[in-house]
C-alpha positions in Angstrom: 31.1 -14.9 -18.4 31.6 -18.6 -18.5 32.5 -19.2 -14.9 30.4 -22.4 -14.5 31.7 -23.8 -17.7 35.3 -23.2 -16.6 34.6 -24.9 -13.2 32.9 -27.9 -14.9 35.7 -28.3 -17.4 38.3 -28.3 -14.6 36.3 -31.0 -12.8 35.8 -33.0 -16.1 39.5 -33.0 -16.9 40.2 -34.9 -13.6 37.8 -37.8 -14.6 37.3 -37.7 -18.4 40.2 -37.8 -20.9 40.6 -34.2 -22.1 37.5 -33.2 -20.1 35.2 -34.3 -23.0 33.4 -37.4 -24.3 34.2 -36.6 -27.9 37.3 -34.8 -29.1 35.7 -32.1 -31.3 33.9 -30.8 -28.2 37.3 -29.9 -26.6 37.7 -26.6 -28.5 41.1 -27.9 -29.6 40.7 -26.3 -33.0 39.8 -22.8 -31.7 41.3 -22.6 -28.2 39.6 -21.7 -24.9 37.3 -23.6 -22.6 34.3 -25.5 -24.1 30.9 -24.3 -23.2 28.7 -26.6 -21.0 25.1 -26.5 -21.9 22.0 -27.1 -19.9 18.9 -26.3 -22.0 17.8 -25.9 -25.6 14.6 -24.8 -27.4 14.3 -24.2 -31.1 17.7 -22.9 -32.1 18.5 -21.3 -28.8 21.0 -22.8 -26.3 21.4 -21.9 -22.7 24.7 -22.6 -21.0 25.5 -23.4 -17.4 25.8 -19.6 -16.6 22.5 -18.7 -18.2 24.1 -17.3 -21.4 22.0 -17.7 -24.5 23.3 -18.6 -28.0 21.9 -19.2 -31.5 22.9 -22.7 -32.4 24.4 -23.8 -35.7 25.6 -27.2 -34.5 22.3 -28.8 -33.8 23.9 -31.7 -31.9 25.9 -32.2 -35.1 22.9 -32.6 -37.4 20.0 -34.4 -35.8 17.9 -31.3 -34.9 16.7 -30.4 -38.3 13.3 -29.4 -36.7 15.1 -27.6 -33.9 15.6 -28.6 -30.2 12.6 -29.8 -28.3 10.3 -29.9 -31.3 6.7 -30.5 -29.9 6.1 -33.6 -32.0 9.3 -35.2 -30.9 8.8 -34.3 -27.2 5.3 -35.7 -27.3 6.5 -39.0 -28.8 9.2 -39.2 -26.2 6.8 -38.5 -23.3 4.4 -41.1 -24.6 7.1 -43.8 -24.9 8.7 -42.9 -21.6 5.5 -43.7 -19.8 5.4 -47.1 -21.4 9.1 -48.3 -21.3 12.6 -47.2 -22.0 14.0 -50.5 -23.2 13.2 -54.2 -23.6 16.2 -55.8 -25.3 13.5 -57.5 -27.3 11.6 -56.8 -30.6 9.1 -53.9 -30.6 6.4 -52.5 -32.9 8.3 -49.2 -33.2 11.4 -50.7 -34.8 9.3 -52.5 -37.4 7.6 -49.2 -38.2 11.1 -47.5 -38.4 12.4 -50.2 -40.8 9.3 -49.9 -43.0 9.5 -46.1 -43.1 13.3 -46.1 -44.0 12.9 -48.7 -46.7 10.0 -46.8 -48.2 11.9 -43.5 -48.3 15.4 -44.4 -49.4 16.3 -45.6 -53.0 17.5 -49.2 -53.0 17.1 -49.8 -49.3 15.4 -53.2 -49.2 16.4 -54.3 -45.7 17.8 -52.5 -42.7 19.4 -53.3 -39.3 19.1 -50.7 -36.5 22.1 -50.0 -34.4 23.1 -47.4 -31.8 25.8 -45.2 -33.4 27.1 -44.1 -36.8 30.4 -45.8 -36.1 28.6 -49.1 -35.4 26.7 -48.7 -38.7 29.8 -48.1 -40.8 31.8 -50.8 -39.2 28.9 -53.3 -39.7 28.4 -52.2 -43.4 32.0 -52.8 -44.2 32.0 -56.2 -42.4 28.9 -57.3 -44.4 30.6 -56.1 -47.7 33.6 -58.2 -46.9 31.5 -61.2 -46.1 29.5 -60.7 -49.3 32.5 -60.4 -51.6 35.0 -62.6 -49.7 37.5 -59.8 -50.1 39.4 -57.8 -47.5 40.4 -54.4 -48.9 38.3 -51.3 -48.9 38.6 -47.9 -50.5 38.0 -44.7 -48.4 38.6 -41.1 -49.3 40.8 -38.5 -47.9 39.0 -36.3 -45.4 35.9 -38.5 -45.1 35.1 -39.6 -41.6 33.2 -42.8 -41.0 33.5 -43.0 -37.2 36.3 -44.4 -35.1 36.4 -47.9 -36.4 40.0 -49.1 -37.0 39.5 -49.3 -40.8 38.5 -45.7 -41.1 41.2 -43.8 -39.0 43.5 -43.4 -42.0 43.5 -39.9 -43.5 40.1 -39.3 -41.8 38.1 -36.1 -41.3 36.3 -34.6 -38.3 38.2 -34.5 -35.0 41.1 -36.4 -36.6 41.8 -33.2 -38.7 41.0 -30.8 -35.9 43.5 -32.4 -33.5 46.2 -33.0 -36.1 46.2 -36.8 -36.0 45.8 -38.2 -39.5 46.3 -41.7 -38.2 45.6 -43.2 -34.8 47.9 -45.3 -32.6 46.2 -48.6 -31.8 45.3 -49.3 -35.5 47.2 -52.4 -36.5 49.5 -52.5 -39.5 47.3 -55.2 -41.0 44.2 -53.1 -40.8 46.0 -50.1 -42.3 47.2 -52.2 -45.2 43.7 -53.3 -46.1 42.5 -49.7 -46.2 43.2 -47.9 -49.5 42.9 -44.2 -49.7 41.7 -42.3 -52.8 41.4 -38.6 -53.4 37.9 -37.2 -53.1 36.4 -35.9 -56.4 39.4 -37.5 -58.3 38.1 -40.6 -60.1 41.5 -41.4 -61.6 42.8 -42.1 -58.1 40.0 -44.6 -57.6 40.5 -46.2 -61.0 44.2 -46.7 -60.2 43.4 -48.5 -56.9 41.0 -50.8 -58.6 43.6 -51.6 -61.3 46.5 -52.2 -58.9 44.3 -54.3 -56.5 42.3 -56.2 -59.0 39.9 -58.7 -57.4 40.9 -57.7 -53.9 38.6 -54.7 -53.1 35.4 -55.5 -51.1 33.9 -52.0 -51.0 34.3 -48.3 -51.5 32.8 -46.2 -48.7 32.2 -42.5 -49.2 30.4 -39.5 -47.8 28.5 -38.5 -51.0 28.5 -35.0 -49.5 31.4 -34.8 -47.2 30.7 -33.0 -44.0 33.7 -34.0 -41.9 36.4 -31.9 -43.7 33.8 -29.2 -43.9 31.0 -29.4 -46.4 32.5 -30.7 -49.7 30.0 -32.2 -52.1 31.0 -34.8 -54.6 30.5 -33.9 -58.2 27.7 -35.8 -60.0 30.1 -37.1 -62.6 32.5 -38.4 -59.9 29.8 -40.3 -58.0 28.3 -41.7 -61.2 31.7 -43.0 -62.3 32.4 -44.4 -58.8 29.1 -46.3 -59.1 30.2 -47.7 -62.4 33.7 -48.7 -61.2 32.3 -50.6 -58.2 29.8 -52.4 -60.4 32.5 -53.3 -63.0 34.9 -54.6 -60.3 32.3 -56.4 -58.2 32.8 -54.1 -55.2 30.1 -52.9 -52.9 29.4 -49.2 -53.0 28.6 -47.8 -49.5 27.1 -44.3 -49.1 27.8 -43.0 -45.6 24.7 -40.9 -45.0 24.9 -40.7 -41.3 25.0 -37.0 -41.7 23.2 -36.4 -45.0 20.4 -38.9 -44.6 17.1 -36.9 -44.4 19.2 -33.7 -44.1 19.8 -32.7 -47.7 16.6 -34.4 -49.0 14.0 -36.8 -47.7 15.7 -39.5 -49.8 19.2 -38.4 -48.7 22.1 -37.8 -51.1 21.2 -40.9 -53.0 18.0 -39.3 -54.1 19.6 -35.9 -54.7 22.2 -37.5 -57.0 19.9 -40.2 -58.4 22.6 -42.8 -57.7 21.8 -46.0 -55.9 24.4 -47.4 -53.5 24.6 -51.1 -52.5 24.6 -50.3 -48.8 23.9 -47.1 -46.9 24.6 -46.0 -43.3 22.3 -43.7 -41.4 22.2 -41.9 -38.1 21.7 -38.4 -36.6 18.2 -37.5 -37.8 16.8 -41.1 -37.6 17.2 -40.9 -33.8 15.7 -37.4 -33.4 18.7 -36.4 -31.2 18.9 -39.7 -29.3 21.5 -42.4 -30.0 20.3 -44.4 -33.1 21.7 -45.4 -36.4 21.2 -48.0 -39.1 22.8 -49.8 -42.1 21.0 -51.5 -44.9 20.7 -52.0 -48.6 20.2 -54.7 -51.1 18.3 -57.7 -49.8 20.9 -60.3 -51.1 23.6 -58.5 -49.1 21.7 -57.9 -46.0 20.5 -61.5 -45.8 24.1 -62.4 -44.9 23.6 -60.7 -41.5 23.0 -62.9 -38.5 20.7 -64.6 -37.5 19.8 -65.3 -41.2 23.4 -65.3 -42.4 26.8 -65.9 -41.0 28.1 -62.2 -40.7 27.7 -61.5 -37.0 26.6 -58.2 -35.6 24.6 -57.5 -32.4 23.7 -54.7 -30.1 21.9 -54.8 -26.7 20.2 -51.4 -27.1 19.7 -51.5 -30.9 16.3 -50.2 -31.8 15.9 -48.6 -28.4 12.2 -47.5 -28.2 12.9 -44.0 -26.9 15.4 -43.3 -29.7 13.1 -44.9 -32.4 10.1 -43.0 -31.1 12.0 -39.7 -31.4 13.3 -40.7 -34.9 9.9 -41.7 -36.1 8.4 -38.4 -34.9 11.1 -36.5 -36.7 10.8 -38.4 -40.0 7.0 -38.2 -40.1 7.1 -34.5 -39.4 9.6 -34.1 -42.3 7.3 -36.1 -44.5 4.2 -34.1 -43.6 5.7 -30.6 -43.6 8.4 -30.9 -46.3 10.7 -28.1 -44.9 13.5 -28.8 -47.4 12.9 -25.9 -49.9 12.7 -23.4 -47.0 15.8 -24.9 -45.3 17.8 -24.7 -48.5 16.7 -21.1 -49.0 17.7 -20.1 -45.5 21.1 -21.8 -45.8 21.6 -20.1 -49.1 20.8 -16.7 -47.6 23.3 -17.4 -44.9 26.0 -18.6 -47.3 25.6 -15.7 -49.7 25.5 -13.2 -46.8 28.7 -14.6 -45.3 30.5 -14.4 -48.6 29.4 -10.8 -49.1 30.3 -9.7 -45.6 33.8 -11.3 -45.8 34.4 -9.6 -49.2 33.5 -6.2 -47.8 36.2 -6.7 -45.3 38.7 -8.3 -47.7 38.7 -11.5 -45.8 39.3 -14.6 -48.1 36.3 -16.8 -47.7 34.8 -19.7 -49.7 31.4 -21.0 -48.6 30.2 -24.5 -49.7 26.5 -25.2 -49.2 24.3 -28.2 -50.0 20.8 -28.2 -48.8 20.8 -27.1 -45.1 24.5 -27.8 -44.6 27.3 -25.3 -45.2 30.9 -24.5 -44.3 32.7 -21.2 -44.6 36.3 -22.0 -45.4 38.8 -19.3 -44.6 40.6 -19.6 -48.0 40.2 -18.0 -51.4 39.0 -21.4 -52.7 37.5 -23.2 -54.4 37.2 -26.2 -52.0 36.6 -29.4 -53.9 39.0 -31.8 -52.3 40.6 -32.6 -48.9 43.7 -30.7 -49.9 41.7 -27.7 -50.8 40.0 -27.8 -47.4 43.4 -28.1 -45.7 44.5 -24.8 -47.3 42.1 -22.9 -44.9 43.4 -20.5 -42.4 42.5 -22.2 -39.2 43.8 -19.3 -37.0 41.4 -16.9 -38.8 38.5 -19.3 -38.3 39.4 -19.6 -34.5 39.2 -15.8 -34.2 35.9 -15.7 -36.1 34.5 -18.5 -33.9 35.3 -16.6 -30.7 34.0 -13.3 -32.1 30.7 -15.0 -33.0 30.6 -16.7 -29.6 31.0 -13.4 -27.8 28.1 -12.1 -29.9 25.8 -15.1 -28.9 26.3 -17.5 -31.8 27.5 -21.0 -31.2 29.3 -22.5 -34.3 31.0 -25.8 -34.7 34.3 -25.4 -32.9 36.4 -26.5 -35.9 37.1 -25.2 -39.4 36.5 -28.8 -40.6 32.9 -29.3 -39.6 29.5 -28.5 -41.1 27.1 -25.8 -39.9 23.5 -27.0 -39.8 20.4 -24.9 -40.5 17.2 -25.9 -38.8 13.5 -25.0 -39.3 13.5 -22.4 -36.5 16.4 -20.5 -38.2 14.0 -17.8 -39.5 14.9 -14.9 -41.7 15.2 -12.7 -38.6 17.7 -15.2 -37.1 19.7 -15.3 -40.3 19.7 -11.5 -40.5 21.0 -11.3 -36.9 23.7 -13.9 -37.7 24.9 -12.0 -40.7 25.0 -8.7 -38.7 27.2 -10.4 -36.1 29.4 -11.9 -38.8 29.9 -8.5 -40.5 31.1 -7.2 -37.1 33.3 -10.2 -36.6 34.9 -9.8 -40.1 35.4 -6.1 -39.5 37.2 -6.7 -36.3 39.3 -9.3 -38.1 40.2 -6.8 -40.8 41.1 -4.1 -38.2 43.4 -6.5 -36.4 45.2 -7.2 -39.7 45.6 -3.6 -40.5 
């Protein structure tokens, strides 16, 4: 029973647009009333009615160590007793910047901000200031937050709610955003050729997570790097999701490709609002107060968020859970494919590191158009079948699942048992 969630949603709809503070939470892609949560430990969530669920959302990625990790909680408690904010420099933000620049390839300087959207908007502004150009290249299905430049053929909630472009984005902004096809280098080459000397940057999720998990091919990313260099454009890796999720050095380390700028978020805040952008020193020295590209934030480097992020990153450094996380995600991906095949349900599962997405399509899924071939109605039925069995999945076909350290073999086995039952019920409904 979800009586309390229903009542809370009714109240929320009277005072919050759509009853939610971010569109993907609205269950628009699966139907029904969103679940309101009150407590979380490890990978277990407790809703407002006391129902318990195994969590594969992880607050959309930050909780790689699980909810309420003891190291993170201790760091937060220690900082809470000291101060929650200063609006002034702190030791912690210096330690965070030093840690980030030590871990990520090519990250020489970094500026802390409060959200992934803020990070990507700022990175593009700096790239435009550095090159003196206006146009940028983005890729179909990649979501870089809700900045005006990015809401053209975007992923995430833009796909879920059927709005490929957003009212309020000016024609001038749309005209300066060029859209290429993910994993199709010829589409990129054509844009550079037809807009010679006008492109400031290309921004990409090196492993897309906002049209579902769709990794770039190594050859595609390598050629994208070469094209940006040849044409004097800044290459921006949006690693808000993948930074410290797929590897300690992010996708840049995984692919051994160095971007000019990178954006980070999610894990670097340990579940609290924190993000960053950074890269080559000569580019970052254009940022105010050293340079003339202005960007500011009252709560940037908030000590609570930075404390949680530092505790998370240091634990990842010390414990190196990445091999175990990839193994667990691999077991889940393989098990889901096998369970679906037994019930003749078309399913393709993309997995990189501890991120995965089951697409309800025969696949393969390598591009935005491939992802859009998925049967979203079938996913919605599967989502609710799993929810009824106590498993909380991302409420959209076009989002990533996240595996965390507390997803033990027993938890994976229980998930697959529930999935087999869900697929069997799907097959029975379809004769």
